[in-house]
N, C-alpha and C positions, 0 to 999 in steps of 0.2 A: 081447702086451704090453697092459697096461691103458691105457685112454684117458687122455691127458694132461689135467691140470687146466685148462690153457689152452684145451682143446677141449671142456670140459664134464665131464671126469672128476672123481673125488674127490681133493681136495688131500691130501697126506700130512701137512701141518702146518696146523692151524687156530687154534693158541693165540696167534698173534702173536709178534713178535720181542722178545727180552729187551732191556731198556734198557741203554745203555752211555754213560758209565762207570758202574760199580757203586760205590755209596757206602753208608755206614752211620754208626753212632754214633761210631766212631773218627774219621772224617773231620770230622764235626760238632764233635767235641771239639777237634781240632787247629785248625780254622778259628776257633773261639771263642777259643782261646788267642791267636791272631794278632790278632783283633779288639780284645782288651782289653790287648794288650801295649804298644801305642803304637808298635810297630815294624812297618811294613807294607812298606817298601822292601827293596831287596836288601842283601846282606851282613849279614843278621840271624842270630839263633841257630837258627831253623828251617832256613834255607838251609844253615848250617854243618853241622847234623846230617844233613841230606839228602845233602850233598856227600860227607861221610865215609862214610856208609852205602852210597851208590851206588858209590863208588870201591872200597870193600872188597868189595862183591858181585862185582866183576869182577877183583879182585886187582890193582888199579891203585894206584900211589903217590899220584897227585893226581887230583882231580876238581873240575870247575867247572860249576855250573848256569848256563845261558844262556836267552835268551828264545825260541829256536826251534831245531829241528834244522837248518834251512837256515843260520842264523847260526852254528851250531856248525861246519859245514863251511867257511863263509867264514873264520871266525876261525882254524881249523886251517891253511888255506892261507896266510893272512896271517902266522901265527906261523912258518911255514916259509919266509917271504919269497918266496912264489910270486906273480908278477905279470905285467906287460906282456910279451906274446909267448911266455911259457912255455907248454908243452903239458902237459896232465894227462889221463891215460888213464882213461876211465870206461866202464861197460857200457851197452849200448843198452837193457837191461831194468832200469829204475829210475824212481823219481819224478823229476820235472823238477829238483828242488832240487839233485841231485848235479851236474848240468851247469851250472845257473844260478849256483851258488856259485863255480864256476870263472870264469864270465863276469863275475861281480861284482867279481873282483879283476883284471879285464882280461887274464886268461889264456885259453888256447884249449882247450876240451874236445875230446878225440879219442875218438870213440865206437867201441867194438870189440864183437865178437860175444860170445855167452854159450855156456856148455856146455849141451847139451840135457838132460843128466841132472839138473842142479842149478838151471838158470836163472841161475846166477851167472857172473861174468866168466870168460872162457876164457884161461888162462895162455898158451896158444900164440898167441892173438890179441894179447895184450899184447906179447909179444916182437916180433911182426911190425909193431907200431905204433910202436915206440921209434925216436926220431930224436935228433939232437944237442940239440934244444930240449926234450925230455921231462924234466920235473922230478919228477913224482909219479904214483902210481897210486891210484885210489879204488875198491877192491872193495866191492861192496854185498851184504850178507847178506839173503836173502829166503826166505819160505815155509818156514821151519824148515830151510833149507839154507844152509850157509856156503860162501863162496868157498874155493878151494883155497889156504889161507894158506901152507902149506909151500912150494908151488911159487912163489907170488907173492912171498914174502919172499926166496926164492932169486934170483929175477929182479931184485928191487929191489937186493939186495946186489951182484949182478954188475954192474949198471949205475949204482949209486950214486943210486938214486931213493928219494924219501920214499914212505911208504905211509900213507894216511888211510883207516881203516876206517869205512865208512858202516854203522852198526849200528842204524839207525832202527827196524828190525823185529826185532831180535835181543837184547833185554834179557836178561841172565842166561845167554846161550848160552856154550858153551865149545868150544874146538878142542884136541883131545888134552889135555884137562884144564886148559887155560889160557883165562881169560876173554877173550871177544871185545873188541876195542878195545885190547888190550894187546900184541898181536903186532906191529902196525904202530907208527908213530911217535905217532899220535894216533887215538883212537877217538871217533866222533861219534854221538850218540843223539838221537832225537826223543821228546818227551813230549806230542805233540799228541793231541787227544781220541780219535782212532781207534786209538791204539797200545795195546799190551798193558799197558804202564805209562805212565800219562798224568797230566798236570797241567792239562788243558784246553788250554793252550799251553805250550811250553817245549822246552828241549833240554839236552844235557849233553855235556861233553868230558872224556876221561880221557887221561892220559899217565903214563909212568914217568920222563920226562925233566924234571929240575929247571928247566933253562933254558927249555924250551918252556912249562912251567907258568907261569913268571914272565911270559913274553911273552903268553900267553893271558889271564892275569889283567889285565894292563895294557890289552890290546886290547878286552876286554869291559867295562872299568871306567874309561873316560875317561882312559886313559893313566896311572892311578895305579900306584904301586909296591906290590907285595904285601908284607905285613908280614914275611914270611920271606925276602925277597930280600936279597941282599948289595949294599948301596949302592956298594961299591967296584967291582962288576962290572956292575951294572944300567945299561942304556942307556935313556934316555927315548924313548918311541915314541908316535906318535899313536894314540889309541884312542877308540872311541865308547861308547855305552851299550847293552850287550847283556845287562844283568843280569836275573835272575829276581826276582820279588817273594816276600815271605814267604808270601803266599797260595798261590802255586803250589807252593812247597816243602812246605807243610803237606799 
């Protein structure tokens, strides 16, 4: 074997690492449009276009841009009314945000093992961790591998558990032809600068459930009611500001 570069051998790569994120004329054009539009905050036309396009990419009925992937997970938990004392099953192999979002709603993250073939959460370990306090499962899709969603959804239905897909690293992926984030109740994405699709900072939630979409909108937009919500059935809820700006959407 040739001598390693660290020990004085010849490096196999001398050209330096490429820059990331990649940008070009199109990005400059869109940012210039935002600059001169007079609309820089959230709920603008650039965000609306991005939300529809991202949701359509994954085959989701609804999509909402938010300010981070971590907040996407937290909003999903809040929309499902998960809180104090509830248990949420998460994999040991993930970024800390998966468990921190659970802690942020005063619930309890229950860490379970992963499958050695995929590095994704092990369905057998999920079943072993279920207790009367379990409310949800958060499978995480990583390294071009998806969690076994068929088995996870079967377990969730059997035990009446919610499923929040952590899709921070799997933009545009599919499971048996269906977009990730649409098999569970809510799909959560990160748009942080290191991700495949990024906006510098940001996140995204998708769902096919009208009621969950209405709750997610209110939770991320200071409790406001979505324009398409039915006032007769809408319930006011406390919400903060998790909006994305027009700059990030562009």
